[in-house]
FIKOLZA-1660 file (N, C-alpha, C; in steps of 0.1 Angstrom, whole numbers, plus 5000, padded with zeros to 4 digits):
% residues 239
   i   px   py   pz ch aa at
   1 5008 4988 5000  A  X  N
   1 5000 5000 5000  A  X CA
   1 5009 5012 5000  A  X  C
   2 5005 5023 4993  A  X  N
   2 5012 5035 4992  A  X CA
   2 5012 5042 5005  A  X  C
   3 5023 5048 5009  A  X  N
   3 5024 5056 5022  A  X CA
   3 5015 5068 5020  A  X  C
   4 5008 5072 5032  A  X  N
   4 5000 5084 5031  A  X CA
   4 5007 5096 5026  A  X  C
   5 5020 5098 5030  A  X  N
   5 5027 5110 5026  A  X CA
   5 5028 5111 5011  A  X  C
   6 5028 5100 5004  A  X  N
   6 5029 5100 4990  A  X CA
   6 5017 5107 4983  A  X  C
   7 5006 5108 4990  A  X  N
   7 4994 5114 4984  A  X CA
   7 4993 5129 4987  A  X  C
   8 5002 5135 4994  A  X  N
   8 5002 5149 4997  A  X CA
   8 5004 5157 4983  A  X  C
   9 4994 5165 4980  A  X  N
   9 4994 5172 4967  A  X CA
   9 5007 5181 4967  A  X  C
  10 5013 5181 4955  A  X  N
  10 5025 5189 4953  A  X CA
  10 5038 5181 4957  A  X  C
  11 5037 5170 4963  A  X  N
  11 5049 5162 4967  A  X CA
  11 5055 5156 4955  A  X  C
  12 5068 5156 4953  A  X  N
  12 5075 5150 4942  A  X CA
  12 5073 5135 4943  A  X  C
  13 5068 5129 4933  A  X  N
  13 5066 5114 4933  A  X CA
  13 5075 5107 4922  A  X  C
  14 5079 5115 4912  A  X  N
  14 5088 5109 4902  A  X CA
  14 5098 5119 4897  A  X  C
  15 5111 5116 4897  A  X  N
  15 5121 5125 4891  A  X CA
  15 5130 5117 4882  A  X  C
  16 5132 5123 4870  A  X  N
  16 5143 5118 4861  A  X CA
  16 5154 5128 4862  A  X  C
  17 5166 5124 4864  A  X  N
  17 5177 5132 4866  A  X CA
  17 5188 5129 4855  A  X  C
  18 5190 5137 4845  A  X  N
  18 5200 5135 4835  A  X CA
  18 5199 5122 4828  A  X  C
  19 5187 5118 4824  A  X  N
  19 5185 5105 4818  A  X CA
  19 5190 5105 4804  A  X  C
  20 5198 5095 4801  A  X  N
  20 5203 5092 4787  A  X CA
  20 5198 5079 4783  A  X  C
  21 5193 5078 4770  A  X  N
  21 5189 5065 4765  A  X CA
  21 5193 5064 4750  A  X  C
  22 5201 5054 4748  A  X  N
  22 5206 5052 4734  A  X CA
  22 5202 5038 4729  A  X  C
  23 5201 5037 4716  A  X  N
  23 5198 5024 4709  A  X CA
  23 5208 5022 4699  A  X  C
  24 5211 5009 4697  A  X  N
  24 5220 5005 4687  A  X CA
  24 5214 5007 4673  A  X  C
  25 5220 5013 4664  A  X  N
  25 5215 5015 4650  A  X CA
  25 5226 5012 4640  A  X  C
  26 5225 5000 4634  A  X  N
  26 5235 4995 4626  A  X CA
  26 5248 4993 4633  A  X  C
  27 5259 4999 4629  A  X  N
  27 5271 4998 4636  A  X CA
  27 5273 5010 4646  A  X  C
  28 5264 5019 4646  A  X  N
  28 5265 5031 4655  A  X CA
  28 5254 5031 4666  A  X  C
  29 5252 5042 4672  A  X  N
  29 5242 5044 4682  A  X CA
  29 5234 5056 4680  A  X  C
  30 5221 5055 4683  A  X  N
  30 5211 5066 4682  A  X CA
  30 5208 5071 4696  A  X  C
  31 5212 5083 4699  A  X  N
  31 5210 5088 4713  A  X CA
  31 5196 5096 4713  A  X  C
  32 5186 5090 4719  A  X  N
  32 5173 5095 4719  A  X CA
  32 5171 5105 4731  A  X  C
  33 5175 5102 4743  A  X  N
  33 5174 5110 4754  A  X CA
  33 5189 5115 4758  A  X  C
  34 5191 5128 4759  A  X  N
  34 5204 5133 4761  A  X CA
  34 5205 5141 4774  A  X  C
  35 5201 5135 4785  A  X  N
  35 5202 5142 4798  A  X CA
  35 5189 5148 4801  A  X  C
  36 5178 5141 4800  A  X  N
  36 5164 5146 4803  A  X CA
  36 5162 5147 4818  A  X  C
  37 5156 5158 4822  A  X  N
  37 5153 5161 4836  A  X CA
  37 5138 5163 4837  A  X  C
  38 5132 5157 4848  A  X  N
  38 5118 5158 4849  A  X CA
  38 5114 5156 4864  A  X  C
  39 5104 5164 4869  A  X  N
  39 5099 5163 4882  A  X CA
  39 5084 5163 4882  A  X  C
  40 5078 5152 4885  A  X  N
  40 5063 5151 4885  A  X CA
  40 5058 5151 4899  A  X  C
  41 5048 5158 4902  A  X  N
  41 5043 5160 4916  A  X CA
  41 5029 5154 4918  A  X  C
  42 5026 5149 4929  A  X  N
  42 5012 5143 4932  A  X CA
  42 5001 5153 4929  A  X  C
  43 4991 5149 4922  A  X  N
  43 4980 5157 4919  A  X CA
  43 4981 5165 4906  A  X  C
  44 4992 5165 4899  A  X  N
  44 4993 5173 4887  A  X CA
  44 4993 5164 4874  A  X  C
  45 4988 5169 4863  A  X  N
  45 4988 5162 4851  A  X CA
  45 4998 5170 4841  A  X  C
  46 5008 5163 4837  A  X  N
  46 5018 5169 4828  A  X CA
  46 5017 5163 4814  A  X  C
  47 5017 5172 4804  A  X  N
  47 5016 5168 4790  A  X CA
  47 5030 5167 4785  A  X  C
  48 5033 5156 4777  A  X  N
  48 5046 5154 4771  A  X CA
  48 5043 5155 4756  A  X  C
  49 5049 5165 4749  A  X  N
  49 5046 5167 4735  A  X CA
  49 5060 5167 4728  A  X  C
  50 5058 5165 4715  A  X  N
  50 5070 5165 4706  A  X CA
  50 5067 5157 4693  A  X  C
  51 5074 5159 4683  A  X  N
  51 5071 5153 4670  A  X CA
  51 5073 5138 4671  A  X  C
  52 5067 5130 4662  A  X  N
  52 5069 5116 4661  A  X CA
  52 5084 5113 4660  A  X  C
  53 5089 5103 4667  A  X  N
  53 5103 5100 4667  A  X CA
  53 5112 5108 4676  A  X  C
  54 5106 5117 4684  A  X  N
  54 5114 5125 4693  A  X CA
  54 5118 5118 4705  A  X  C
  55 5111 5107 4708  A  X  N
  55 5115 5099 4720  A  X CA
  55 5105 5099 4731  A  X  C
  56 5093 5103 4729  A  X  N
  56 5083 5104 4740  A  X CA
  56 5080 5090 4745  A  X  C
  57 5079 5080 4737  A  X  N
  57 5076 5066 4742  A  X CA
  57 5088 5061 4749  A  X  C
  58 5100 5064 4744  A  X  N
  58 5112 5059 4751  A  X CA
  58 5113 5065 4765  A  X  C
  59 5109 5078 4766  A  X  N
  59 5110 5085 4779  A  X CA
  59 5100 5078 4789  A  X  C
  60 5088 5075 4784  A  X  N
  60 5078 5068 4792  A  X CA
  60 5082 5054 4796  A  X  C
  61 5089 5047 4787  A  X  N
  61 5094 5034 4790  A  X CA
  61 5104 5034 4801  A  X  C
  62 5113 5044 4800  A  X  N
  62 5123 5045 4810  A  X CA
  62 5117 5049 4824  A  X  C
  63 5108 5059 4823  A  X  N
  63 5102 5064 4835  A  X CA
  63 5093 5053 4842  A  X  C
  64 5088 5044 4833  A  X  N
  64 5080 5033 4838  A  X CA
  64 5088 5020 4842  A  X  C
  65 5101 5021 4842  A  X  N
  65 5110 5010 4845  A  X CA
  65 5108 4998 4836  A  X  C
  66 5104 5001 4823  A  X  N
  66 5103 4991 4813  A  X CA
  66 5116 4990 4805  A  X  C
  67 5123 5000 4805  A  X  N
  67 5137 5000 4799  A  X CA
  67 5146 5007 4809  A  X  C
  68 5159 5002 4809  A  X  N
  68 5169 5008 4817  A  X CA
  68 5176 5020 4810  A  X  C
  69 5178 5031 4816  A  X  N
  69 5185 5042 4810  A  X CA
  69 5200 5038 4808  A  X  C
  70 5207 5045 4799  A  X  N
  70 5221 5043 4798  A  X CA
  70 5229 5053 4807  A  X  C
  71 5222 5062 4813  A  X  N
  71 5228 5071 4822  A  X CA
  71 5217 5079 4829  A  X  C
  72 5221 5085 4841  A  X  N
  72 5211 5093 4848  A  X CA
  72 5204 5084 4859  A  X  C
  73 5194 5090 4865  A  X  N
  73 5187 5083 4876  A  X CA
  73 5172 5085 4874  A  X  C
  74 5164 5074 4879  A  X  N
  74 5150 5075 4880  A  X CA
  74 5146 5073 4895  A  X  C
  75 5140 5083 4900  A  X  N
  75 5136 5083 4915  A  X CA
  75 5121 5083 4916  A  X  C
  76 5116 5072 4922  A  X  N
  76 5101 5071 4923  A  X CA
  76 5098 5070 4938  A  X  C
  77 5089 5079 4943  A  X  N
  77 5085 5080 4957  A  X CA
  77 5098 5080 4966  A  X  C
  78 5108 5088 4962  A  X  N
  78 5119 5090 4970  A  X CA
  78 5130 5079 4969  A  X  C
  79 5128 5069 4961  A  X  N
  79 5137 5058 4960  A  X CA
  79 5144 5058 4947  A  X  C
  80 5157 5056 4947  A  X  N
  80 5164 5055 4934  A  X CA
  80 5161 5041 4928  A  X  C
  81 5154 5041 4917  A  X  N
  81 5150 5028 4911  A  X CA
  81 5158 5025 4899  A  X  C
  82 5169 5032 4896  A  X  N
  82 5177 5030 4884  A  X CA
  82 5183 5016 4882  A  X  C
  83 5188 5011 4893  A  X  N
  83 5195 4998 4892  A  X CA
  83 5188 4987 4900  A  X  C
  84 5175 4988 4901  A  X  N
  84 5168 4977 4908  A  X CA
  84 5169 4964 4901  A  X  C
  85 5169 4953 4908  A  X  N
  85 5168 4940 4902  A  X CA
  85 5154 4938 4896  A  X  C
  86 5153 4928 4887  A  X  N
  86 5141 4926 4879  A  X CA
  86 5128 4925 4888  A  X  C
  87 5130 4917 4899  A  X  N
  87 5118 4915 4908  A  X CA
  87 5114 4928 4915  A  X  C
  88 5124 4936 4919  A  X  N
  88 5120 4949 4925  A  X CA
  88 5114 4958 4915  A  X  C
  89 5119 4958 4903  A  X  N
  89 5113 4967 4893  A  X CA
  89 5099 4963 4890  A  X  C
  90 5096 4950 4889  A  X  N
  90 5083 4946 4887  A  X CA
  90 5074 4950 4899  A  X  C
  91 5078 4948 4911  A  X  N
  91 5070 4952 4923  A  X CA
  91 5068 4967 4923  A  X  C
  92 5078 4975 4919  A  X  N
  92 5076 4989 4919  A  X CA
  92 5066 4993 4908  A  X  C
  93 5067 4987 4897  A  X  N
  93 5057 4990 4886  A  X CA
  93 5043 4986 4891  A  X  C
  94 5042 4975 4898  A  X  N
  94 5028 4970 4902  A  X CA
  94 5022 4979 4913  A  X  C
  95 5030 4985 4922  A  X  N
  95 5025 4992 4933  A  X CA
  95 5025 5007 4932  A  X  C
  96 5034 5012 4923  A  X  N
  96 5036 5027 4923  A  X CA
  96 5032 5033 4909  A  X  C
  97 5031 5025 4899  A  X  N
  97 5029 5030 4885  A  X CA
  97 5016 5024 4879  A  X  C
  98 5010 5032 4871  A  X  N
  98 4999 5027 4862  A  X CA
  98 5002 5031 4848  A  X  C
  99 4996 5023 4838  A  X  N
  99 5000 5025 4824  A  X CA
  99 4987 5025 4816  A  X  C
 100 4986 5034 4806  A  X  N
 100 4975 5034 4796  A  X CA
 100 4982 5037 4783  A  X  C
 101 4978 5029 4773  A  X  N
 101 4984 5030 4760  A  X CA
 101 4974 5035 4750  A  X  C
 102 4979 5037 4737  A  X  N
 102 4970 5042 4727  A  X CA
 102 4959 5031 4724  A  X  C
 103 4964 5019 4724  A  X  N
 103 4954 5007 4721  A  X CA
 103 4952 5001 4735  A  X  C
 104 4939 4998 4738  A  X  N
 104 4935 4995 4751  A  X CA
 104 4941 4982 4757  A  X  C
 105 4944 4972 4748  A  X  N
 105 4949 4959 4752  A  X CA
 105 4941 4952 4763  A  X  C
 106 4928 4953 4762  A  X  N
 106 4919 4946 4772  A  X CA
 106 4919 4931 4768  A  X  C
 107 4917 4923 4778  A  X  N
 107 4916 4909 4776  A  X CA
 107 4902 4906 4771  A  X  C
 108 4901 4901 4758  A  X  N
 108 4887 4900 4752  A  X CA
 108 4878 4891 4758  A  X  C
 109 4882 4880 4765  A  X  N
 109 4873 4870 4771  A  X CA
 109 4868 4874 4785  A  X  C
 110 4872 4886 4790  A  X  N
 110 4868 4890 4803  A  X CA
 110 4859 4903 4802  A  X  C
 111 4850 4905 4812  A  X  N
 111 4842 4917 4812  A  X CA
 111 4850 4929 4816  A  X  C
 112 4844 4941 4815  A  X  N
 112 4851 4953 4819  A  X CA
 112 4854 4952 4834  A  X  C
 113 4845 4947 4842  A  X  N
 113 4848 4946 4856  A  X CA
 113 4859 4937 4859  A  X  C
 114 4860 4925 4852  A  X  N
 114 4871 4916 4854  A  X CA
 114 4884 4921 4849  A  X  C
 115 4884 4929 4838  A  X  N
 115 4896 4935 4833  A  X CA
 115 4902 4945 4843  A  X  C
 116 4894 4951 4851  A  X  N
 116 4899 4961 4861  A  X CA
 116 4902 4954 4874  A  X  C
 117 4895 4944 4877  A  X  N
 117 4897 4936 4890  A  X CA
 117 4910 4928 4889  A  X  C
 118 4913 4923 4878  A  X  N
 118 4925 4913 4876  A  X CA
 118 4938 4919 4881  A  X  C
 119 4942 4931 4877  A  X  N
 119 4955 4936 4881  A  X CA
 119 4956 4938 4896  A  X  C
 120 4945 4940 4903  A  X  N
 120 4945 4941 4917  A  X CA
 120 4947 4928 4924  A  X  C
 121 4941 4917 4918  A  X  N
 121 4943 4904 4924  A  X CA
 121 4957 4899 4922  A  X  C
 122 4963 4903 4911  A  X  N
 122 4977 4899 4908  A  X CA
 122 4986 4906 4919  A  X  C
 123 4982 4918 4923  A  X  N
 123 4990 4926 4933  A  X CA
 123 4987 4921 4947  A  X  C
 124 4978 4912 4948  A  X  N
 124 4975 4906 4962  A  X CA
 124 4963 4912 4969  A  X  C
 125 4954 4919 4962  A  X  N
 125 4943 4925 4968  A  X CA
 125 4932 4914 4971  A  X  C
 126 4924 4917 4981  A  X  N
 126 4913 4909 4984  A  X CA
 126 4903 4910 4973  A  X  C
 127 4896 4898 4970  A  X  N
 127 4887 4898 4958  A  X CA
 127 4876 4908 4959  A  X  C
 128 4869 4908 4971  A  X  N
 128 4858 4917 4973  A  X CA
 128 4862 4931 4972  A  X  C
 129 4873 4935 4978  A  X  N
 129 4878 4949 4977  A  X CA
 129 4882 4952 4963  A  X  C
 130 4888 4943 4956  A  X  N
 130 4892 4945 4942  A  X CA
 130 4880 4948 4933  A  X  C
 131 4869 4940 4935  A  X  N
 131 4857 4943 4927  A  X CA
 131 4850 4956 4930  A  X  C
 132 4850 4959 4943  A  X  N
 132 4845 4972 4947  A  X CA
 132 4852 4984 4941  A  X  C
 133 4866 4983 4941  A  X  N
 133 4874 4993 4935  A  X CA
 133 4872 4994 4920  A  X  C
 134 4871 4983 4914  A  X  N
 134 4868 4983 4899  A  X CA
 134 4854 4989 4896  A  X  C
 135 4844 4986 4904  A  X  N
 135 4831 4992 4902  A  X CA
 135 4831 5007 4904  A  X  C
 136 4839 5011 4914  A  X  N
 136 4839 5025 4917  A  X CA
 136 4846 5033 4906  A  X  C
 137 4857 5028 4901  A  X  N
 137 4864 5034 4890  A  X CA
 137 4856 5035 4877  A  X  C
 138 4850 5023 4874  A  X  N
 138 4842 5023 4862  A  X CA
 138 4830 5032 4863  A  X  C
 139 4824 5033 4875  A  X  N
 139 4813 5042 4877  A  X CA
 139 4817 5057 4875  A  X  C
 140 4829 5060 4880  A  X  N
 140 4834 5073 4879  A  X CA
 140 4837 5077 4865  A  X  C
 141 4840 5067 4856  A  X  N
 141 4842 5069 4842  A  X CA
 141 4830 5068 4833  A  X  C
 142 4818 5067 4840  A  X  N
 142 4806 5067 4833  A  X CA
 142 4802 5053 4827  A  X  C
 143 4807 5043 4833  A  X  N
 143 4805 5029 4828  A  X CA
 143 4798 5020 4837  A  X  C
 144 4790 5026 4847  A  X  N
 144 4784 5018 4857  A  X CA
 144 4774 5007 4851  A  X  C
 145 4768 5011 4839  A  X  N
 145 4759 5001 4833  A  X CA
 145 4766 4992 4822  A  X  C
 146 4779 4993 4822  A  X  N
 146 4786 4985 4812  A  X CA
 146 4796 4975 4818  A  X  C
 147 4796 4973 4831  A  X  N
 147 4806 4966 4838  A  X CA
 147 4806 4951 4834  A  X  C
 148 4795 4945 4830  A  X  N
 148 4794 4931 4826  A  X CA
 148 4796 4929 4811  A  X  C
 149 4799 4939 4804  A  X  N
 149 4801 4938 4789  A  X CA
 149 4816 4935 4787  A  X  C
 150 4818 4926 4777  A  X  N
 150 4832 4923 4772  A  X CA
 150 4836 4934 4762  A  X  C
 151 4849 4935 4760  A  X  N
 151 4854 4945 4751  A  X CA
 151 4847 4946 4737  A  X  C
 152 4844 4935 4731  A  X  N
 152 4838 4935 4718  A  X CA
 152 4824 4941 4718  A  X  C
 153 4818 4942 4730  A  X  N
 153 4805 4948 4732  A  X CA
 153 4805 4963 4736  A  X  C
 154 4817 4968 4736  A  X  N
 154 4819 4982 4740  A  X CA
 154 4824 4990 4728  A  X  C
 155 4821 5003 4728  A  X  N
 155 4827 5012 4718  A  X CA
 155 4842 5015 4721  A  X  C
 156 4848 5021 4711  A  X  N
 156 4863 5024 4713  A  X CA
 156 4865 5033 4725  A  X  C
 157 4857 5043 4726  A  X  N
 157 4858 5052 4738  A  X CA
 157 4856 5045 4751  A  X  C
 158 4846 5036 4751  A  X  N
 158 4843 5028 4763  A  X CA
 158 4855 5019 4767  A  X  C
 159 4860 5012 4757  A  X  N
 159 4871 5004 4759  A  X CA
 159 4883 5011 4765  A  X  C
 160 4886 5023 4760  A  X  N
 160 4897 5031 4765  A  X CA
 160 4894 5036 4779  A  X  C
 161 4882 5038 4782  A  X  N
 161 4879 5042 4796  A  X CA
 161 4881 5030 4806  A  X  C
 162 4878 5018 4801  A  X  N
 162 4881 5006 4809  A  X CA
 162 4896 5005 4811  A  X  C
 163 4904 5008 4801  A  X  N
 163 4918 5007 4802  A  X CA
 163 4923 5018 4812  A  X  C
 164 4917 5030 4812  A  X  N
 164 4921 5040 4822  A  X CA
 164 4918 5035 4836  A  X  C
 165 4906 5029 4838  A  X  N
 165 4902 5023 4851  A  X CA
 165 4912 5013 4855  A  X  C
 166 4916 5004 4846  A  X  N
 166 4926 4994 4849  A  X CA
 166 4940 5000 4853  A  X  C
 167 4944 5011 4846  A  X  N
 167 4956 5018 4849  A  X CA
 167 4956 5024 4863  A  X  C
 168 4944 5028 4868  A  X  N
 168 4943 5034 4881  A  X CA
 168 4939 5024 4892  A  X  C
 169 4937 5012 4889  A  X  N
 169 4931 5002 4898  A  X CA
 169 4939 5000 4910  A  X  C
 170 4952 4999 4909  A  X  N
 170 4961 4997 4921  A  X CA
 170 4966 5010 4928  A  X  C
 171 4958 5020 4926  A  X  N
 171 4961 5033 4932  A  X CA
 171 4976 5038 4930  A  X  C
 172 4980 5039 4918  A  X  N
 172 4994 5042 4915  A  X CA
 172 4997 5057 4919  A  X  C
 173 5010 5059 4922  A  X  N
 173 5014 5073 4925  A  X CA
 173 5015 5081 4912  A  X  C
 174 5019 5074 4901  A  X  N
 174 5020 5080 4888  A  X CA
 174 5013 5072 4877  A  X  C
 175 5005 5078 4869  A  X  N
 175 4999 5072 4857  A  X CA
 175 5007 5077 4845  A  X  C
 176 5012 5067 4837  A  X  N
 176 5020 5070 4825  A  X CA
 176 5011 5066 4813  A  X  C
 177 5008 5076 4805  A  X  N
 177 4998 5073 4794  A  X CA
 177 5005 5078 4781  A  X  C
 178 5005 5068 4771  A  X  N
 178 5011 5071 4758  A  X CA
 178 5000 5072 4747  A  X  C
 179 4997 5085 4744  A  X  N
 179 4987 5088 4734  A  X CA
 179 4973 5081 4737  A  X  C
 180 4968 5083 4750  A  X  N
 180 4956 5075 4754  A  X CA
 180 4944 5078 4746  A  X  C
 181 4943 5089 4739  A  X  N
 181 4931 5092 4731  A  X CA
 181 4935 5093 4716  A  X  C
 182 4947 5088 4712  A  X  N
 182 4952 5090 4699  A  X CA
 182 4945 5081 4688  A  X  C
 183 4938 5071 4693  A  X  N
 183 4931 5062 4684  A  X CA
 183 4916 5065 4683  A  X  C
 184 4912 5076 4688  A  X  N
 184 4898 5079 4689  A  X CA
 184 4894 5092 4680  A  X  C
 185 4882 5093 4676  A  X  N
 185 4878 5104 4668  A  X CA
 185 4877 5117 4678  A  X  C
 186 4878 5129 4672  A  X  N
 186 4879 5141 4681  A  X CA
 186 4869 5142 4692  A  X  C
 187 4856 5139 4689  A  X  N
 187 4846 5141 4699  A  X CA
 187 4848 5130 4710  A  X  C
 188 4850 5118 4707  A  X  N
 188 4852 5107 4717  A  X CA
 188 4865 5110 4724  A  X  C
 189 4876 5115 4717  A  X  N
 189 4888 5118 4724  A  X CA
 189 4886 5128 4735  A  X  C
 190 4878 5139 4732  A  X  N
 190 4876 5149 4742  A  X CA
 190 4868 5143 4754  A  X  C
 191 4858 5135 4751  A  X  N
 191 4850 5129 4762  A  X CA
 191 4859 5120 4771  A  X  C
 192 4867 5112 4765  A  X  N
 192 4876 5103 4773  A  X CA
 192 4886 5111 4781  A  X  C
 193 4891 5121 4775  A  X  N
 193 4901 5129 4782  A  X CA
 193 4895 5137 4793  A  X  C
 194 4882 5141 4792  A  X  N
 194 4875 5148 4803  A  X CA
 194 4874 5138 4815  A  X  C
 195 4870 5126 4812  A  X  N
 195 4869 5116 4822  A  X CA
 195 4883 5113 4829  A  X  C
 196 4893 5112 4820  A  X  N
 196 4907 5110 4825  A  X CA
 196 4912 5121 4835  A  X  C
 197 4910 5133 4830  A  X  N
 197 4914 5145 4838  A  X CA
 197 4907 5145 4852  A  X  C
 198 4894 5143 4851  A  X  N
 198 4886 5144 4864  A  X CA
 198 4890 5133 4873  A  X  C
 199 4892 5121 4868  A  X  N
 199 4895 5110 4877  A  X CA
 199 4909 5111 4883  A  X  C
 200 4919 5114 4875  A  X  N
 200 4932 5116 4880  A  X CA
 200 4933 5126 4890  A  X  C
 201 4927 5138 4888  A  X  N
 201 4927 5148 4898  A  X CA
 201 4920 5144 4911  A  X  C
 202 4909 5137 4910  A  X  N
 202 4901 5133 4922  A  X CA
 202 4909 5122 4930  A  X  C
 203 4917 5114 4923  A  X  N
 203 4924 5104 4930  A  X CA
 203 4937 5109 4936  A  X  C
 204 4941 5121 4933  A  X  N
 204 4954 5126 4938  A  X CA
 204 4966 5120 4932  A  X  C
 205 4964 5114 4920  A  X  N
 205 4975 5108 4913  A  X CA
 205 4982 5118 4904  A  X  C
 206 4995 5115 4902  A  X  N
 206 5003 5123 4892  A  X CA
 206 5001 5116 4879  A  X  C
 207 5002 5123 4868  A  X  N
 207 5000 5117 4855  A  X CA
 207 5010 5124 4845  A  X  C
 208 5017 5116 4837  A  X  N
 208 5025 5121 4826  A  X CA
 208 5019 5115 4813  A  X  C
 209 5014 5124 4805  A  X  N
 209 5007 5119 4793  A  X CA
 209 5013 5124 4780  A  X  C
 210 5018 5115 4772  A  X  N
 210 5023 5118 4759  A  X CA
 210 5012 5120 4749  A  X  C
 211 5012 5131 4742  A  X  N
 211 5001 5134 4732  A  X CA
 211 5006 5142 4721  A  X  C
 212 5000 5140 4709  A  X  N
 212 5002 5149 4698  A  X CA
 212 4992 5160 4697  A  X  C
 213 4981 5159 4705  A  X  N
 213 4970 5168 4705  A  X CA
 213 4973 5180 4714  A  X  C
 214 4977 5191 4707  A  X  N
 214 4981 5203 4715  A  X CA
 214 4969 5210 4722  A  X  C
 215 4957 5208 4717  A  X  N
 215 4945 5214 4723  A  X CA
 215 4943 5207 4737  A  X  C
 216 4945 5193 4737  A  X  N
 216 4944 5186 4750  A  X CA
 216 4955 5190 4759  A  X  C
 217 4967 5191 4753  A  X  N
 217 4979 5194 4761  A  X CA
 217 4978 5207 4768  A  X  C
 218 4972 5217 4762  A  X  N
 218 4970 5230 4768  A  X CA
 218 4961 5230 4780  A  X  C
 219 4953 5219 4781  A  X  N
 219 4944 5218 4793  A  X CA
 219 4950 5212 4805  A  X  C
 220 4962 5206 4803  A  X  N
 220 4969 5200 4814  A  X CA
 220 4976 5210 4823  A  X  C
 221 4981 5206 4835  A  X  N
 221 4987 5215 4844  A  X CA
 221 5000 5221 4839  A  X  C
 222 5008 5213 4832  A  X  N
 222 5021 5217 4827  A  X CA
 222 5023 5210 4813  A  X  C
 223 5031 5216 4805  A  X  N
 223 5034 5210 4792  A  X CA
 223 5049 5210 4790  A  X  C
 224 5054 5198 4787  A  X  N
 224 5069 5197 4785  A  X CA
 224 5071 5192 4770  A  X  C
 225 5080 5199 4764  A  X  N
 225 5084 5196 4750  A  X CA
 225 5097 5188 4750  A  X  C
 226 5096 5176 4744  A  X  N
 226 5108 5168 4742  A  X CA
 226 5115 5172 4729  A  X  C
 227 5126 5179 4730  A  X  N
 227 5133 5185 4719  A  X CA
 227 5148 5181 4719  A  X  C
 228 5152 5174 4709  A  X  N
 228 5166 5170 4707  A  X CA
 228 5171 5163 4720  A  X  C
 229 5163 5155 4726  A  X  N
 229 5167 5146 4737  A  X CA
 229 5166 5152 4751  A  X  C
 230 5161 5165 4752  A  X  N
 230 5160 5171 4765  A  X CA
 230 5146 5177 4766  A  X  C
 231 5142 5180 4778  A  X  N
 231 5128 5184 4781  A  X CA
 231 5128 5199 4783  A  X  C
 232 5119 5207 4776  A  X  N
 232 5118 5221 4777  A  X CA
 232 5104 5225 4781  A  X  C
 233 5102 5237 4786  A  X  N
 233 5088 5242 4789  A  X CA
 233 5081 5243 4776  A  X  C
 234 5070 5236 4774  A  X  N
 234 5063 5237 4761  A  X CA
 234 5049 5244 4762  A  X  C
 235 5047 5252 4773  A  X  N
 235 5034 5258 4774  A  X CA
 235 5031 5267 4763  A  X  C
 236 5040 5275 4758  A  X  N
 236 5038 5285 4747  A  X CA
 236 5034 5277 4734  A  X  C
 237 5040 5265 4732  A  X  N
 237 5037 5257 4721  A  X CA
 237 5023 5253 4720  A  X  C
 238 5017 5250 4732  A  X  N
 238 5004 5244 4733  A  X CA
 238 4993 5254 4734  A  X  C
 239 4996 5267 4734  A  X  N
 239 4986 5277 4734  A  X CA
 239 4980 5280 4720  A  X  C
% end
């Protein structure tokens, strides 16, 4: 369970310090992140913008402990997680982080309620408490009457809202979202984003959201531009 102090609004819950990420490209190396610095605080939603290929997904993968950086530090909830063993990285992802992707990746044979309950059970939650949490989140996302439906019976926007509920199911300190509305039409995208903003703020969670949609980015608490491997203030860009 997350410590109460971690929920204090404005408290730093994730820091990237001088993060470098390189990939092998033929006989050379491609340096995608070149000393990126980031500080995300409880209760704020931060937009991550930049052109395709700028490294937004790479930054999210490093921040989410899915990839190891080639340099720098990742500090989550005050703990240096840069060189954790695989088991510790998995445990940190499970208890401190939530993930939402452009494609929902729901399990097709399970209902919306089951898709949101399952990650909680994997984390060791009591079954009754997990179902109640899943129902609460789905209700907050306007899906109270769709909990028994399987993904194929839901619209694209509904499926993505289920994915958001799943990402928040284990009460993460930080939600990492990669183009969470990028696969939706503009009207549905705005609806889903409204639900996402409202729920993240009400939960006191921090969120780092990569998006190409500058209109949505401008509505977030801060905007960061990933430019040539470093992070810059992108608020003027999103206006």
